[in-house]
N, C-alpha and C positions, 0 to 999 in steps of 0.2 A: 503495500502500498505507500501513495505516493504523502507523503506529512505533507510536504507545501497544502497539500490542499482542503486538509485539516488548521491551516495556518489563517485566524481570522487577520485583519491589517486595518482596522479605521481608513489609514488616507486614506486606502484607496477607493472611501466612502466623502471623505472627506478633503479633500483636493477641491475634487471637483465639482464640492458645495461653493469649499469660497471662493471657485475661480468662475462659480456660476453667479457667484452674491456682488465677485468686482464689478462682474463688466451688464452686471443688473442696479444691482445700485451704489454706481462710483458716487451718483451726483449725490446721492443720502450719507455717507462718508463724507467723499469733498465736502460738504456744508455742516457735519457734524467733527469734521477737521480745522472749517476756522474759527467754526464757535468757538470751540476744545480755546484753542489755540490764539482765542484773543479774550477768548474772557482770565487762561492762564500768565499771556503774555499784561495786560494791562492789569494785573495783582501784585502779577512780579519788578513787572513799573512802580509802582506804589510804594510794594518792601522798597529799594533799587537805587527808588530817582533822594529821596534828604540821608542830609549822614548816619552814619550806621548810630553817632550816641543823640543826634537830632532825637533818629524816631523810638532809642532805648527809652529815650528820656520821654519821651512823647504815649510812647504804651506800658509805660510805669505811670503817668499822672492821666490815662485814658481808665486803667485799670485799678487802680489804686478806688474811685470817683465813681465805676459800676458795680466793681466787683464786691473788689475789701487791701487792705493790705494788702495782708497773708498774701494771697494771691499776684501784688501788686511786685512782694520782695521775687515770688517766685521768677514772676516772668523779669525781673534785673535779672537774675544772677543765669539765669536761662542764655539770654539776649548778648550779655557780655562775655558767657564762656565760649557764644558763636562769634564773637568781633576776636575774643582773645586768642582765637584757633586758630584764628588766621587762614578760618574757613566764612566768612558772611556774606555774598553772594554766593555757595552755591547754602549756604541754610536758608536761606529765603529764599531760593528755590526751591530746597525740601519742602520748606513750611505753605508756600504758593499752593506745589503741587498738590501735596494732602490734607491742602484748606479746602481745594478744590473738589480731590476725590470724593472725601468723607460729605458735604454737605448733597454730593449727587447722590453719593453711597444711601442717605439718610432719608436723603428726598424719594425713594428711589425704597426705600425698605420700609421705613415708620407707615404708609398709608397701607401698602401688602399684606404689614402685620397686624393693623388691628382690624380689613378687611379678614383675614387669620382667623379673629380671633371671632370676628361676628358671625363666621364664615366654617366648619367644622370642615365640608366636602372641601373648600378653598387648602382647606389647613394637613388635612391628612393626604392634599391632591400635589403639595407644596414641598412638606417636609422628609418625601424621598431624594425629592430636588436639591435639600435643603446640603442632604447630608455625602451627591454626593458632589459638591461641589465647595464643602466643607474636605474629602477628604484628595480629592487632588490636589495631587504638590503643585504652589501654586505659584514654577516658571514657567507649568506650563499657561499657563491663560498667558500670558505674552505671545505664544506661537501660534493661534489667531493673530491677534489684534493685532501682529505683527505684520503678519498675511496676508490683513486689511487696511490696514492704516500706513503700511512703511514703518520703520525706525523715526525717535524721535518721542517723542516726551506726549504725545499722545495717546500711538498704542501703550505705554508704560498707565497712564491716566487710565484706559477701558480700561485695563486687566486689572488696573488698583484700586476700577468699584468692582468688579463681577468680583475681586475677595473678599470684600470689604461688602456688599450687600447680608449676605445669610448672616452673620451671627449678631448684627440688625437687630435685622429681619426677623429668626426663629427668640431675643431677648423680648422688641416689641411684642410677640401673638405671647411669649411668657407670664409678661406685664401686665397686659391689659386684662391674660385671663383670670388673673391672683387678686384685681380689681372686687374689695370685699363687696355682696353684689347685696347687703342691705342697705349700703350708700346708694347703689345704684335706685334702691326699689324706693329709695328716700326722695332722688331726685327727681325720679319718673310717679311720684304722689302729690310732691310738690308743685306739680308742671311743665317744669324747667323743658324749655326746649333741647332738643340733641343736643344738638353744637356746646349748651350751657353745658350740661353737664360732663361734655365728651372733655370741653378745657379749665371747670371746676370740679369737676369726682374725677370724670377717670384717669387723664395727668396727672394731674398733681401727688393717687396717690398710689403712679406707676410708675412716680420719676426714678427712687434707685431703683430700682429694673433696668430703667433704662437706659440710665446713666451706667450702669456698666454693659450692656452694648454699645452705648457711646463711645468705651473708650477701650471693648474688644475694635470698632471701626477699626480705633485710630490705632492704635497699635496693628495692626495687624495688617492696613496702610500704612506704615511705615518700615513693618517687613519686608513690604513689598517697592518699598524704597529702590536697598540694594540692588533687590533685583533687578527693577527696571535702569540702571545702569549699566546694565550688559547690553539694553538698548539706546543707551545712544541720550535718557531720557536727561543726564544731566544733573547737581546741585550735590546731596550730599551719598548719593548714592551710589556717583560716581568720583571719587576722593578712596569710598570702599573699595572699589570691585581696582582704583587703580595705585588703592597700597594694595592687596594681596600680589598683584601684574607685575610690578619689581618689587614686595618682598619687602616694602618698607614697614615697619613695626609704627612710627612713631604717625605716619600717615593716616594709618590705620587705624588705630587707636582714636585718634583725635576724630575724624569724623564718626565711628562707633559713639562718643560721649557728644557728640553735637547732634549725633539723633535725639540719642535717649534725654537733648537736654529738652530738642523740642519737643517729644512727647510726651517732655512734664506739661513741659505749658499751653499742649494745648489739649491735656485730662483735667489741670485744674483751671485753664478760661473756663470750656468748655463744663463744668461742674458746675466755677460756682455761676454763669449766665445760668443754668436751665435752673439751677437750685434758686437763686435770685426770682429766675419767670413765673417757680411755682410757686412760692410766696406770695407775688403782690397780686392774685386772686386774692387770697385769701383776707391781704389788706385788703382791698375795693368792697369785700364782699360786705 
């Protein structure tokens, strides 16, 4: 028996499908590329235009007034480390890429998670898909992204979004499933509309688990940043890759610690902003 006949090669089916997509949906992919490049370029320009010290001071003041002093100290330490490590431009590029990727991931995952918590059939259908997406090695997502969008920042951000959606979607579903039923019944009994129940009861009650999902989304997105350096995305991922290929331990260590600083910064800022927003409806009520 010829064993080659029993072998299954996904590439035999996947490659023609990608070619068909590139042939028939090239204008769509080109529009997505231009949109992402425009948003990412504008954010990078905004972060890199002012001198580093000016941006650090402005960021610390904004965070101190908008969130709290503790978060402002974290922002000062994280941004100062990126500057003193000599990786300011790469850090701002990574910050822009991760911010855009996480924002899009949340915009996709949050409504789907709310829908899954309300429609059990949809939750059952999407669960095996999420299991597969979280089991597949992250670098695998770069392959179809590069085949469709070529090299650069766009395939990196697309792969990062795909990798960041599953944990946020799963934990959003869990968060809304854990909302106490008596609170929902109380809101319905008072005649509150569904939007008011969602904003003033469900989201504040689900906020601790939602913050865990956001934290996981940020961490996984930063993990993809290193791999994205392999496809020309730039930023700290490119510095880690350069340190690895040149066997420069100092460069790789500095870039790795800068990624940790960006992760802590994004985690503290997002947590502080969301917790403050969750408390605001209670004050208004």
